[in-house]
C-alpha positions in Angstrom: -16.1 -0.1 -7.7 -13.0 0.9 -6.3 -10.9 2.1 -9.0 -7.8 4.2 -7.9 -5.6 4.1 -5.0 -2.8 6.6 -4.2 -0.2 5.7 -1.3 1.7 8.4 0.2 4.6 7.2 2.9 2.3 3.9 3.3 4.9 1.4 4.7 7.0 0.9 1.8 5.0 2.6 -0.9 5.8 6.1 -1.4 3.7 8.3 -3.9 2.4 5.3 -5.8 -0.6 5.3 -7.7 -2.7 2.2 -8.8 -5.7 1.6 -11.1 -8.1 -1.1 -10.7 -10.8 -3.3 -12.5 -13.2 -5.5 -11.2 -10.7 -8.6 -10.8 -7.3 -7.8 -10.2 -4.2 -9.6 -9.4 -0.8 -7.9 -7.7 2.2 -9.6 -8.9 5.9 -9.7 -7.8 8.5 -11.0 -5.6 8.1 -11.5 -1.8 8.8 -8.6 0.0 8.0 -6.3 -2.6 5.0 -4.7 -1.1 2.1 -6.7 -2.4 0.4 -7.4 1.1 0.6 -3.5 1.7 -1.8 -2.8 -1.1 -4.5 -4.9 0.1 -3.8 -3.5 3.5 -4.2 0.1 2.5 -7.5 -0.7 0.7 -8.7 -2.7 3.8 -7.7 0.4 5.9 -9.6 2.7 3.6 -12.6 0.8 3.1 -13.0 0.4 7.0 -12.0 3.7 8.2 -9.2 2.5 10.7 -5.3 2.1 10.3 -4.7 -1.6 11.3 -0.9 -0.6 12.2 -0.1 3.0 12.9 3.0 4.6 11.8 4.8 8.0 12.1 3.0 9.4 9.0 0.5 7.6 6.5 -1.7 8.5 3.8 -4.1 6.8 1.6 -6.4 8.0 -0.8 -9.2 6.2 -2.8 -11.4 6.9 -5.5 -14.5 5.2 -5.4 -17.7 4.5 -8.1 -21.1 4.8 -6.2 -24.4 4.7 -6.9 -24.3 8.3 -6.5 -21.0 8.9 -8.6 -17.6 8.9 -8.0 -16.3 9.9 -4.4 -13.3 10.6 -3.1 -12.0 9.3 0.5 -8.7 10.2 2.3 -7.1 9.1 5.8 -4.1 10.4 7.0 -2.3 10.2 10.2 0.7 11.5 11.9 1.7 12.5 15.6 -1.3 14.2 16.0 -3.5 11.3 15.0 -6.0 10.2 12.2 -7.7 12.6 10.0 -10.6 11.7 7.7 -11.5 13.3 4.4 -14.8 12.7 2.0 -14.9 14.4 -1.0 -11.8 16.7 0.4 -13.9 17.9 3.3 -12.4 16.8 6.7 -15.0 15.2 8.4 -15.3 13.2 11.9 -14.6 9.5 11.7 -18.4 8.7 12.2 -19.3 10.6 9.3 -16.6 9.2 7.1 -17.7 5.6 8.0 -21.3 6.5 7.1 -20.7 7.8 3.7 -18.7 4.8 2.8 -20.9 2.4 0.8 -18.3 -0.2 0.7 -16.8 -2.7 3.3 -13.8 -5.1 2.5 -13.0 -8.5 3.5 -9.4 -9.8 3.6 -7.9 -13.0 4.0 -4.3 -13.6 4.5 -2.0 -16.4 5.7 -1.8 -15.3 9.1 -5.4 -15.8 9.5 -4.7 -19.6 9.4 -4.0 -18.8 13.1 -7.5 -19.0 14.1 -7.5 -22.8 13.9 -4.2 -23.2 15.8 -3.5 -20.5 18.3 -5.7 -19.5 21.1 -9.3 -18.4 21.6 -8.9 -14.8 21.8 -7.8 -14.9 18.1 -11.4 -16.5 17.3 -13.3 -14.0 19.6 -11.6 -10.8 17.9 -12.7 -12.8 14.6 -16.0 -12.7 15.7 -16.0 -9.1 17.2 -14.2 -7.7 14.3 -17.0 -8.8 11.9 -19.9 -7.6 14.3 -18.1 -4.1 14.7 -17.9 -3.6 10.8 -21.5 -5.1 10.8 -23.4 -2.9 13.6 -22.6 0.7 14.2 -23.6 -0.1 17.9 -21.7 -2.9 18.9 -18.3 -1.4 19.5 -20.1 0.5 22.5 -21.4 -2.6 23.7 -18.2 -4.5 23.8 -16.5 -1.4 25.4 -18.9 -0.9 28.3 -18.8 -4.9 28.9 -14.9 -4.3 29.0 -15.2 -1.5 31.1 -17.6 -2.7 33.5 -15.6 -5.8 33.7 -12.3 -3.8 34.4 -14.3 -2.2 37.3 -15.5 -5.3 38.9 -12.1 -7.0 39.1 -10.9 -3.9 40.7 -13.7 -4.2 43.3 -12.8 -7.9 43.6 -9.1 -7.0 44.6 -10.4 -4.5 47.2 -12.7 -7.0 48.7 -9.9 -9.4 49.1 -7.6 -6.6 50.5 -10.9 -6.1 53.0 -11.2 -2.6 51.6 -15.0 -3.4 50.5 -17.7 -5.7 50.9 -18.9 -8.5 48.7 -22.2 -7.2 48.7 -20.9 -4.4 46.8 -20.4 -6.8 43.8 -24.4 -6.7 43.1 -24.5 -3.9 41.2 -21.8 -4.8 38.8 -23.3 -8.2 38.7 -26.3 -6.6 37.7 -24.8 -4.4 34.9 -22.5 -6.8 33.5 -25.3 -9.7 33.2 -27.4 -7.0 31.4 -24.5 -6.1 29.0 -23.2 -9.6 28.6 -26.7 -10.4 27.4 -26.9 -7.9 24.4 -23.0 -8.6 23.8 -23.8 -12.4 23.5 -27.0 -12.0 21.2 -24.7 -10.4 18.6 -22.1 -13.1 18.5 -25.1 -15.7 18.6 -26.9 -14.0 15.8 -23.6 -14.4 13.4 -22.7 -17.9 14.8 -26.4 -18.9 13.8 -25.9 -17.4 10.6 -22.7 -19.3 10.1 -24.0 -22.6 11.2 -26.9 -22.5 8.5 -24.4 -22.7 5.7 -23.0 -26.2 6.8 -24.7 -28.1 3.9 -23.5 -25.7 1.3 -19.7 -25.7 2.9 -20.0 -29.7 2.5 -21.5 -29.8 -1.1 -19.7 -27.0 -2.7 -15.9 -28.4 -1.8 -17.4 -32.1 -2.4 -15.6 -33.1 0.7 -16.4 -36.3 2.3 -16.0 -34.8 5.6 -18.9 -33.5 7.5 -17.9 -30.3 9.0 -20.0 -28.3 11.6 -19.0 -25.4 13.7 -19.9 -25.0 17.4 -19.8 -22.2 19.8 -18.5 -22.7 23.1 -19.4 -21.2 26.2 -19.2 -21.5 30.1 -23.1 -20.5 30.4 -26.1 -21.8 28.7 -27.1 -19.3 25.8 -30.9 -19.1 26.9 -32.1 -16.5 29.4 -28.6 -15.1 29.3 -28.8 -12.3 31.5 -29.9 -14.4 34.7 -27.6 -17.0 33.6 -24.8 -14.7 33.9 -25.9 -13.1 37.2 -26.7 -16.7 38.8 -23.1 -17.9 37.9 -21.4 -14.7 39.3 -23.4 -15.1 42.3 -22.3 -18.6 42.8 -18.8 -18.2 41.9 -18.2 -14.9 43.7 -16.0 -16.4 46.2 -13.8 -17.9 43.7 -13.5 -14.4 41.8 -12.5 -12.9 45.1 -9.9 -15.2 45.7 -8.8 -15.0 42.4 -9.3 -11.4 41.6 -10.7 -12.3 38.3 -14.1 -12.5 36.9 -14.4 -15.9 35.2 -17.2 -15.3 32.6 -18.1 -14.8 29.5 -18.5 -13.5 26.5 -14.8 -12.5 27.0 -13.8 -16.6 27.6 -16.0 -17.8 24.6 -14.7 -19.8 21.9 -15.6 -21.5 18.4 -14.1 -24.0 16.6 -14.9 -26.4 13.2 -15.6 -30.1 13.9 -15.5 -33.2 11.7 -18.4 -35.5 12.6 -18.0 -39.2 12.7 -20.5 -42.0 13.9 -18.3 -42.7 16.7 -16.9 -38.9 17.6 -16.5 -35.4 16.8 -12.6 -34.4 16.0 -11.5 -30.9 15.5 -10.5 -29.8 11.9 -7.2 -28.3 13.0 -6.2 -31.6 14.2 -7.6 -33.8 11.2 -7.6 -31.9 8.0 -4.5 -31.0 6.0 -3.2 -27.4 5.9 -4.7 -26.8 2.5 -7.9 -28.1 3.8 -8.0 -26.0 6.4 -7.2 -23.1 4.0 -10.4 -23.8 2.1 -12.2 -24.0 5.2 -11.1 -20.4 6.2 -11.7 -19.1 2.8 -15.2 -20.4 3.0 -15.5 -18.8 6.5 -14.2 -15.6 4.8 -17.2 -16.1 2.2 -19.6 -16.3 5.1 -18.3 -12.8 6.1 -18.5 -11.4 3.0 -22.1 -12.7 2.5 -23.4 -11.4 6.2 -21.7 -8.1 5.7 -23.4 -7.4 2.7 -26.7 -8.4 4.3 -26.6 -6.5 7.5 -24.8 -3.2 5.9 -26.4 -3.0 2.5 -23.1 -2.1 0.9 -20.9 -3.4 -1.6 -18.1 -5.6 -0.5 -14.6 -5.8 -1.6 -12.6 -9.0 -1.6 -9.1 -9.2 -0.7 -6.9 -12.3 -1.2 -3.4 -12.4 0.1 -1.5 -15.0 -1.2 -4.4 -17.0 -2.1 -3.0 -19.6 -4.7 0.0 -21.3 -2.3 -1.1 -24.7 -1.4 -4.2 -24.8 -3.6 -4.4 -26.8 -6.7 -6.1 -25.6 -10.2 -9.4 -26.9 -9.4 -9.7 -25.4 -5.8 -8.1 -22.0 -7.0 -11.1 -21.9 -9.7 -13.7 -23.1 -7.1 -12.6 -20.1 -4.5 -12.8 -18.0 -7.5 -15.9 -18.8 -8.2 -17.4 -18.4 -5.1 -16.3 -14.6 -5.0 -17.0 -14.3 -8.7 -19.9 -11.6 -7.8 -17.6 -9.2 -5.9 -14.5 -6.9 -7.1 -11.5 -8.9 -5.8 -8.1 -8.1 -5.2 -5.2 -11.2 -5.2 -1.5 -11.3 -4.5 0.7 -13.6 -6.0 4.5 -13.7 -7.3 3.5 -14.7 -10.9 0.3 -15.0 -12.9 -0.6 -18.8 -13.0 -1.8 -20.0 -16.6 -4.6 -21.7 -15.5 -5.6 -18.2 -13.7 -5.0 -16.3 -16.9 -6.9 -18.8 -19.4 -10.1 -18.7 -17.3 -10.4 -15.4 -15.8 -10.1 -12.1 -17.1 -7.8 -10.3 -14.5 -6.3 -6.8 -14.7 -2.6 -6.9 -13.6 -0.8 -5.1 -11.5 2.8 -5.6 -11.6 4.7 -4.0 -8.7 8.1 -4.2 -10.7 6.9 -1.8 -13.4 5.6 0.8 -10.9 
C-alpha cells in the first residue's frame, strides 16, 4: 500500500506530507493542488516526471511484500535522479524495484474521444511502455528508422540518392513494425474481450464495440508493410514522407445498430462517454496487473462531476479491490455513507 507522500517544491506544494489509507479522497477548492497530489503519485509509481520544472522532489513510502520501501525522485538542471531505500540507483533499477504501477484518469482524458488520432495512439503506447520493459526500445527503433527513411526520401527527390537505396530501410521498417504492431494488437485484443462486460456492467441499451483502424492488414504484418512501402514508393518520394503504420493507426468506440455503426463520441452524452473512458481505464488496470504482476494504484481526478450517485457507486465498485485516490471539491453525502474513505483536506495542510 502507498501510505506516505512527501512533496518538496513539487508544482504548488512545498514540503507537504500526506498519509493515506486504502481509499482516499482529497478535498478542497479548484486551484488548491488536488490534481498535483495525484500527479506526484503517478510520477513516483511510474518512474518519470510528466512535466519538468526547475526543481522537483517526490518521496514516497510503500508497504510491499518485502516490507516498507522508500522511493525518491529528484530533478534539477542536471536531470533526474532516482533513489531506492536512500541509495541512488539508475532509472532501470528504480523501475525494477517498484512493486507498484499507477493508472490515472483526469478530465483531460476526454480528449481521447474527441481530438486527433495521436492522442489514442499515445494512450496505447503509454500502457505498453509501462507493461513491457522492451517496448520502449522497439518504438524508439521504429521512430528512428522512420526518420532515416524520410531523410532518404528527400535526398532521392533532390537526386542525391537512388530509389533502390530504400530497399534496406523498407526491410528494417517492416521487421520492426511487425514487432511494434504485435504489442498493439495484443492490447487491443485484450480490450475487445471485455465488450460484453462493458455493456452488462452499466446496463446500457447500447451495443458498444472497439475497432482498431489500420491502413494495412494485420495478418503477415512484415510482408504487408514491405509490399505497401514498395507499391507506394513513388508517392513517398514525391511527398518526402512515409505514410504507413503503426504511426498512423487509430482506434474508436462504435455503437452498433442494425442499419449502421456510429462513433460513440458523436452519439453518447458527455457523462456516458466519461463512463466509457473510466471503463477503458479499468481495462488498463487489469492489463497492467496481469502483465506486470504488480499492485495497481488507481488515481481518479474529479471523478464525481457529471456522474450521479448510482454511477459514482458503480465506478467505485469497479475499482474496489485497488488502492484508490479521488479528488473532489467536497465530500458527497452518498459516498460518505456508502464507502470508508480517508479524507485529506488540503485546507488543513
